[in-house]
NUTI-521373 format. One line per 8 residues: number of its first residue (from 1); their letters; for each residue x, y, z of N, C-alpha, C, O. Coordinates in steps of 0.2 Angstrom, whole numbers, always signed. Each point is the difference from the previous one (the first is absolute). Layout:
residues N
NUM) a) X/Y/Z/X/Y/Z/X/Y/Z/X/Y/Z ~ ...
This chain:
residues 82
1) mgrgnglt) +13/-165/+50/+2/+6/-3/-6/+5/+2/-6/-2/+0 ~ +8/+8/+2/-5/+5/+1/-3/+3/-6/+2/+0/-5 ~ -8/+3/+7/-3/+4/-6/+3/+7/-1/+2/+3/+5 ~ -2/-1/-11/+3/+6/-2/-5/+6/+1/-6/-2/+1 ~ +8/+8/-3/-5/+5/+0/-2/+2/-7/-3/+5/-1 ~ +4/-9/-3/-2/+1/-8/+6/+4/-3/+0/+0/-6 ~ +5/+3/+10/+5/+4/-3/+6/-4/-1/+4/+2/-4 ~ -3/-7/+7/+6/-4/+0/-2/-7/-1/-5/-2/+2
9) dgvglthl) +9/-2/-5/-2/-7/-1/+5/-5/+3/+0/-6/-1 ~ +4/+9/+6/+5/-4/+3/+7/+0/-4/+5/-3/+3 ~ -5/+5/-9/+6/-1/-4/+4/+7/+0/+5/+0/-2 ~ -8/+5/+5/+3/+7/+0/+0/+4/-7/+5/+3/-1 ~ -11/-3/-2/+0/+3/-6/-3/+7/+0/-1/+3/-5 ~ +0/+0/+11/-2/+7/+1/+4/+5/-3/-2/+5/-3 ~ +9/-7/+2/+5/+5/-2/-2/+1/-8/+2/+5/-3 ~ -5/-10/+0/-2/+0/-7/-6/+4/-1/-1/+4/-5
17) atpyyeka) -3/-3/+10/-7/+3/-1/+1/+8/+1/-3/+4/-2 ~ +8/-3/+7/+1/+7/+3/+1/+5/-6/-4/+5/+0 ~ +8/-6/-5/+1/+5/-6/-6/+1/-4/-2/+6/-2 ~ -2/-11/+2/-7/+1/-4/-5/+4/+4/-4/+3/-3 ~ +4/-4/+9/-5/+4/+4/+3/+7/+0/-4/+5/+0 ~ +10/-4/+0/+3/+7/+0/-2/+3/-7/-2/+6/+0 ~ +3/-10/-5/-2/+3/-7/-7/+2/+0/-2/+5/-3 ~ -3/-9/+6/-7/+1/+0/-1/+7/+4/-4/+4/-3
25) lqlselns) +8/-3/+8/-1/+7/+3/+2/+6/-4/-3/+5/-1 ~ +9/-7/-3/+3/+6/-4/-5/+1/-6/-2/+6/-1 ~ -1/-11/-2/-5/+1/-5/-6/+4/+2/-3/+4/-4 ~ +1/-6/+10/-6/+3/+3/+1/+8/+1/-4/+4/-2 ~ +10/-2/+4/+2/+7/+1/+1/+3/-7/-3/+6/-1 ~ +6/-9/-4/+0/+2/-7/-7/+2/-3/-1/+5/-3 ~ -3/-10/+4/-7/+0/-2/-4/+6/+4/-4/+4/-4 ~ +5/-3/+10/-3/+5/+4/+3/+7/-3/-4/+5/-1
33) nrmtsngs) +10/-4/+0/+3/+6/-2/-2/+2/-7/-2/+5/-2 ~ +1/-11/-2/-3/+1/-7/-7/+3/+0/-1/+5/-4 ~ -3/-7/+8/-7/+2/+1/+0/+7/+3/-4/+4/-3 ~ +8/-3/+7/+0/+7/+4/+2/+5/-6/-3/+6/+0 ~ +9/-7/-4/+2/+4/-5/-5/+1/-5/+0/+5/-4 ~ -5/-9/+3/-5/+0/-6/-6/+4/+3/-5/+1/-4 ~ +5/+0/+10/-5/+4/+3/-6/-5/+2/-6/+3/+1 ~ +7/-9/-2/-6/-5/+1/+1/-3/+7/+6/-2/+2
41) ssrtdgnd) -11/+2/+2/+0/-3/+7/-2/-8/+0/+0/-3/+5 ~ -3/+1/-11/-3/-7/+0/+3/-3/-6/+1/+3/-5 ~ -1/-10/+5/+2/-3/-6/-5/-1/-5/-6/+0/+1 ~ +8/+1/-8/-5/+0/-5/+0/-7/-3/-5/-2/-3 ~ +10/-2/+4/+0/-6/-3/-1/-6/+5/+4/+0/+5 ~ -9/-3/-6/-2/-5/+5/+5/-6/+1/-1/-4/+5 ~ +6/+4/-9/+5/-6/+0/+5/+2/+5/+5/-4/+2 ~ -4/+10/+0/+5/+2/+5/-1/-3/+6/-6/+1/+3
49) qdfareaa) +10/-4/+0/-1/-3/+7/+6/+2/+4/+6/+0/-2 ~ -7/+2/+8/+5/+2/+5/+1/-4/+6/-5/-1/+3 ~ +10/-3/-3/+1/-5/+5/+5/+3/+5/+3/-4/+4 ~ -2/+10/-3/+5/+3/+5/-1/-2/+7/+4/-2/+3 ~ -10/+2/-1/-2/-2/+7/+2/-7/+1/+3/-2/+5 ~ -5/-3/-9/+2/-7/+0/+7/-1/+0/+3/-4/+4 ~ +1/+7/-8/+7/+0/-1/+3/+2/+6/+5/-3/+3 ~ -7/+9/+0/+2/+3/+6/+0/-4/+6/+4/-1/+4
57) ynlqsiys) -10/-2/-3/-2/-5/+5/+5/-6/+0/+2/-2/+5 ~ -1/-1/-11/+4/-5/-1/+7/+1/+2/+4/-4/+3 ~ -2/+10/-6/+7/+2/+2/+1/+1/+7/+5/-2/+3 ~ -10/+6/+0/+0/+1/+8/+1/-7/+4/+3/-1/+4 ~ -7/-4/-7/+0/-6/+3/+7/-4/+0/+2/-3/+4 ~ +1/+4/-10/+6/-3/-2/+6/+3/+5/+4/-3/+3 ~ -5/+10/-3/+5/+3/+4/+0/-2/+7/+5/-1/+4 ~ -11/+1/-1/-2/-2/+7/+3/-7/+1/+3/-1/+5
65) asgnaema) -5/-3/-9/+2/-8/+1/+7/+0/+0/+3/-5/+3 ~ +1/+9/-7/+7/-1/-1/+4/+4/+6/+6/+0/+0 ~ -10/+4/+4/+3/+3/+5/+2/+7/-1/+4/+4/+3 ~ -6/-1/-9/+2/+7/-3/-6/+4/+2/-3/+3/-4 ~ +3/-1/+11/-5/+4/+2/+0/+7/-3/-5/+3/+0 ~ +11/+0/-1/+1/+7/-3/-4/+0/-7/-4/+5/-1 ~ +6/-10/-3/-4/+0/-7/-7/-1/+1/-4/+3/-4 ~ +2/-7/+9/-7/-2/+1/-4/+7/+2/-5/+1/-3
73) rkvtaeyl) +8/+3/+7/-3/+6/+2/+0/+5/-5/-5/+4/-1 ~ +10/-4/-4/+0/+5/-5/-5/-2/-5/-4/+5/-2 ~ +3/-11/+0/-5/-2/-5/-7/+1/+3/-5/+3/-3 ~ +4/-4/+9/-6/+1/+4/-2/+8/+0/-6/+2/-2 ~ +11/+2/+4/-2/+7/+0/-1/+3/-7/-4/+4/-1 ~ +8/-7/-4/-1/+4/-6/-6/-3/-4/-3/+4/-4 ~ +1/-10/+4/-5/-3/-4/-6/-3/+4/-5/+0/-4 ~ +5/-1/+10/-5/-3/+3/-4/+4/+5/-6/-2/+2
81) vi) +9/+7/+0/-4/+5/+5/-5/+4/-4/+3/+4/-5 ~ -9/-4/+7/-5/+5/-4/+0/+6/+4/-4/+5/-3
């Protein structure tokens, strides 16, 4: 048996992870919009954590591995390009 990349376990469960990574990106956008509308550019609560880049990277990896280059490019352009 070959080694995985950490995103798949050979059982094909990435389709279960995808909606949660997408939700993490949505929550990040909501949080960012909330901060912008409050006039604050930095978080005041040390408990807020933003995992948008990690979620985007994992989504991009899932899309690439599944052959969905279009979605991989879209996630990369929207969330991973600085």
